[in-house]
N, C-alpha and C positions, 0 to 999 in steps of 0.2 A: 777788462773785457772778458778775459778768459774765465775769471771767477764768476761773472754773471752768467756766462754760457754754461758753466758747470752746474750752477744753481738751477737754471732752467731745465737742464737734462735730468737732474735729480728729482725735481718736481714732477716732470712727465713720467718718470719711472714709477714714482709713488702712485700716481693716478692710474697708470696701467695695472699695477699690482692690485690696487683696490677694485678696479673693474673686473679683473680676472677672478678675484675671490668671490665677487657677487654672482658672476655668471657660471661658475663651476658647478658640475653635477655632484649631488650628494650620493656617494656610493656606499654609505654606511648601512643602507637597508631601511633608513627611516624617511627617505624622501619619496616623492611621487614615483610610482611604478609606471610601466608602459601602459597599464590600463587606466591610469589617472587616479588610482586609489592609493591611500597611504599605506606603505608597507611597515611592518614591525620588526623586520630583520629576522623573523622566525618562519621558516618554510615548512616546518613540521605540520602534518595533517593527521587527524584522527583516522583510523581505519574504519571501513564500512561505507556503504553507499549513502548519499544524501537523500533528502526528501524528494518525492516525485518519481522514484524509480521502481516502486513496488509493482509487481506484476503477478497475475494469476493466469494460468493457461491450462489447457487440457488436450490430450491426444484423442479424446473420445469423439470430438466433433470440431468442425471449423468455427471460428468466431463468426457469430451471426448466422451460422449454418444449422441444419436440422439435427436434433438430438436423436441418436439411434434408439429404437424401440426398447432395447434391453435396459435402458436407464429410465424407463417410464412405467406407468401403471398398466400399460398394455404388454409389458415384457417382464423381465426379471425384477424390475423396480429396485435396482441397486444404484448406488451413487457412482458417478464417473470419477476416474482418477484425476487428481488436480495437482498442478505443480506451482510452486511459489519461488519468486526470486526478488532481489532488490529490497529485502527487509531493512528499513532504516535503522540507524544507530539509536540506541535507547529503547528499542522495542522489548517489552516484557511478555507480551502474549499476542496471539493472533485470533481473529474471530471470522466466521463466515455466516452470511445470510443469503439464502437463495429464495427468491420470490418471483411471482408472476403478476405484473401490473395489468395484464390484459384480462385477468379473471373477472367474471361477472359478479363481483362482490364489492362491498363498500371500500375495502382496503385490498392491496395486493395480496394474493394467496401465498402463504408462506410454505415453502417446501423443506427448508432446512435451517436450523439454528444450531451452531456449534461454536464453542468459545473456550478460552484458556488453552488454546493450542500453543505448545512451546515455541518460542520465537526462532529457534534453530531448525524448525520443521521445514523441509524442502518440498514435501509432497504428501498427499493423502492417497492411499491405495484405493483402487476400485472396490466398491462394496463395503464401505465402513459399516460395522455392525450397528444395529439400532439399540445400542445400550446407552444408558444415561451417562455413565462414567466409562471412559475408554481406557484400555490398556495400551493402545497404540493409536495415536501418539499419547504417551504417558501423561496423565493429568488433564487431558482434554475432556470437556463435558458437552453433552447435547441437550438442547432444550426442546420446546414444544412447537410443532408445526400447526398448520390450520385445520388438520383433520380432527374429527371429534373422538376418534379412537385410534389405537396404534399410531400415536402421534408423537413419538420420540424418535429423533434422528431424521434421516432422509426419506422423503416420499417423492417419487418422480412425477413428471408431467402426466396429467390425466384430465385435459380440458373437456368441456361439454362438446358433444357432437354438433357440428355445424357452427361452432364458435369461431372459426377462422384460425389464423396463425397466432400462436401465443409466443411471447418472449420470456425466457427464463434467465434472470440475472443472478449470477454467482458472484457475490460481492465479498472481497477480502479486506479486512481492516487490521492495521498494525497499531497496537495500543502501547502506551507507556506504563501500563499497570496490568496486574492480573485482576480478575473480577470476583467479587465476593458474592457469587451467585451459585446456589446449589444446583446440581444436575437435575434434569427432568422437571424443572420449575419455571425457568425463564422462557418467555415467548419473545417474539421479535421486538415488541415495544419495550419490554423490560430490559432486554439487552441493549437497545439503542439508548435508553435512559442511563444505564450503567456506564456506557462508553462515552457519554457526553463529556467533552473537554479532555479526552484521553487519546483521541485518534491522531496518530502521527502521519499516517498516509493510508490511502485506500485505492483499490483497483477492482476491476470486474471483467468477467468474460460472459458473453451472452450467447445462448443457444435458443433455437426455436423448435416448436412442435405443434402439429395439428392432428386432432383426433381422426383416425382413419376409419373407425367402425363404431 
């Protein structure tokens, strides 16, 4: 009888051991994490922000607010200072398009086309020269806006009188390549075609302007 009791105890111990092994948590780093995703045991992360964090901002005007006259055709007509942040990993160049979709023209009126801005550029100073190839940021190039003359670089808001409030979209693109486009040749459509399939992220800031006189 004692032998049978010992056998029963041994069998129960084996069952308990087996159950304990099945229900134990895998702490090797290869089991399910708290988020329910499979871990790989490697917590190392690449440096740099992920997609969706790119921003463009300016101290010249509030978002969706009026653009001061000095940045328009009624003033000095110089470009506003712009700041960038959150450039994603793998960015090789930045590009900017500024246009006015409220213009009385078949397509939005283009005010600025600039590309091959180095990816480590954190800002553009006020009053970027209207040169096709820029010394600062080094390597950046400017293309053609919608004016028929003096159409390289930035031209500010100058909507028709009585045309109401216009919105000016400063759009920043982070690209995974530099562009094989010569300076002073690319317009908005040419730039968009060259960027196709290479945009890692994009952001915009919008200002407004209404012709006063």
